[in-house]
C-alpha positions as CSV (number, residue, x, y, z in Angstrom):
1,M,71.1,-16.6,5.1
2,N,69.5,-13.4,5.8
3,R,66.9,-11.6,3.2
4,L,65.3,-9.2,3.3
5,I,61.9,-8.6,1.0
6,V,60.7,-5.3,0.3
7,S,57.2,-4.4,-1.4
8,S,56.3,-1.3,-2.1
9,M,53.1,0.0,-3.6
10,M,54.3,3.4,-5.4
11,A,50.8,5.3,-5.7
12,V,50.9,8.9,-5.8
13,S,47.5,10.5,-6.3
14,A,48.0,13.6,-8.3
15,V,45.1,15.6,-6.6
16,Q,46.4,14.7,-3.7
17,A,50.1,16.0,-4.4
18,V,48.3,18.9,-5.6
19,Q,46.5,19.9,-2.5
20,K,49.7,19.3,0.1
21,N,51.6,21.1,-2.5
22,K,54.0,18.8,-3.2
23,H,55.3,18.5,-6.7
24,V,55.1,15.1,-8.5
25,L,57.8,13.6,-10.8
26,V,56.1,10.5,-11.4
27,D,52.6,9.5,-11.2
28,F,52.5,5.8,-11.8
29,T,48.5,5.9,-11.2
30,D,47.7,7.8,-14.4
31,R,47.3,5.5,-17.0
32,E,47.7,8.0,-20.1
33,R,50.5,9.5,-19.2
34,F,52.5,6.4,-17.5
35,T,52.4,3.3,-20.1
36,D,54.2,0.2,-20.3
37,K,56.8,2.2,-22.5
38,D,57.2,4.7,-19.6
39,L,58.1,1.8,-17.4
40,G,61.0,0.3,-20.2
41,Q,62.6,3.3,-19.1
42,W,63.4,2.3,-15.8
43,W,65.9,-0.1,-14.9
44,E,67.7,-2.4,-11.5
45,S,70.0,-0.7,-10.0
46,S,71.4,-3.6,-7.7
47,D,74.2,-5.4,-6.4
48,T,74.0,-8.1,-8.4
49,V,77.5,-9.4,-8.7
50,R,78.9,-10.9,-5.0
51,Q,77.5,-13.9,-3.8
52,Q,77.0,-12.3,-0.8
53,G,75.3,-9.0,-0.9
54,M,72.9,-10.1,-4.5
55,S,70.1,-8.3,-4.4
56,K,67.3,-8.0,-6.9
57,A,64.6,-5.4,-7.5
58,I,61.5,-5.1,-10.1
59,L,59.2,-2.2,-10.8
60,S,55.8,-3.8,-12.1
61,L,52.5,-2.0,-12.9
62,Q,49.9,-3.1,-11.2
63,K,46.4,-2.6,-13.5
64,T,42.7,-2.7,-12.6
65,K,39.9,-1.8,-14.5
66,V,39.7,0.8,-11.5
67,Y,43.3,1.8,-11.0
68,Q,47.0,1.7,-11.8
69,R,50.1,1.5,-9.1
70,G,53.9,1.0,-9.4
71,I,55.1,-1.4,-7.4
72,L,58.4,-1.8,-6.3
73,F,59.3,-5.4,-5.1
74,V,63.3,-5.9,-3.8
75,L,65.3,-8.8,-2.4
76,L,67.8,-7.8,-0.3
77,N,70.7,-10.5,0.3
78,P,73.0,-8.7,3.2
79,Q,76.5,-9.0,3.0
80,P,78.4,-10.3,6.7
81,N,78.9,-6.7,7.8
82,G,74.7,-5.9,6.6
83,A,75.7,-3.8,3.4
84,A,73.4,-4.4,0.4
85,F,71.3,-2.4,-1.9
86,A,68.9,-2.7,-4.5
87,G,66.6,-0.5,-6.2
88,V,65.4,0.9,-9.4
89,K,66.4,4.6,-11.5
90,R,65.4,6.1,-14.7
91,S,67.1,8.7,-16.9
92,T,65.7,12.5,-16.0
93,E,66.7,13.1,-20.4
94,G,63.3,14.1,-21.5
95,I,61.5,15.1,-18.8
96,D,60.7,19.0,-17.6
97,L,61.8,19.5,-13.9
98,T,61.7,23.4,-14.6
99,D,58.9,23.4,-11.8
100,H,60.7,21.2,-9.2
101,K,63.3,22.8,-7.0
């Protein structure tokens, strides 16, 4: 059985993004604008049904006195043909996307 574990820290600095002329949709590092309540608006979107290919994704906040960042943990359990997916998503309802093209 092949399994792939993927862990990604999602820490985007809004200052760096502005300096590079990039748009930030979600700043996981901003303690005032991204809270545990905001984290609750994200849900898993993974293959959790089939025994072969059953995968798992978790989005969590890592908080210290100095910083905060989002961590995406993914466990992929590929099907015999190698197909697997796991991730998290959230609705864009209530998000002002007028500045993002």
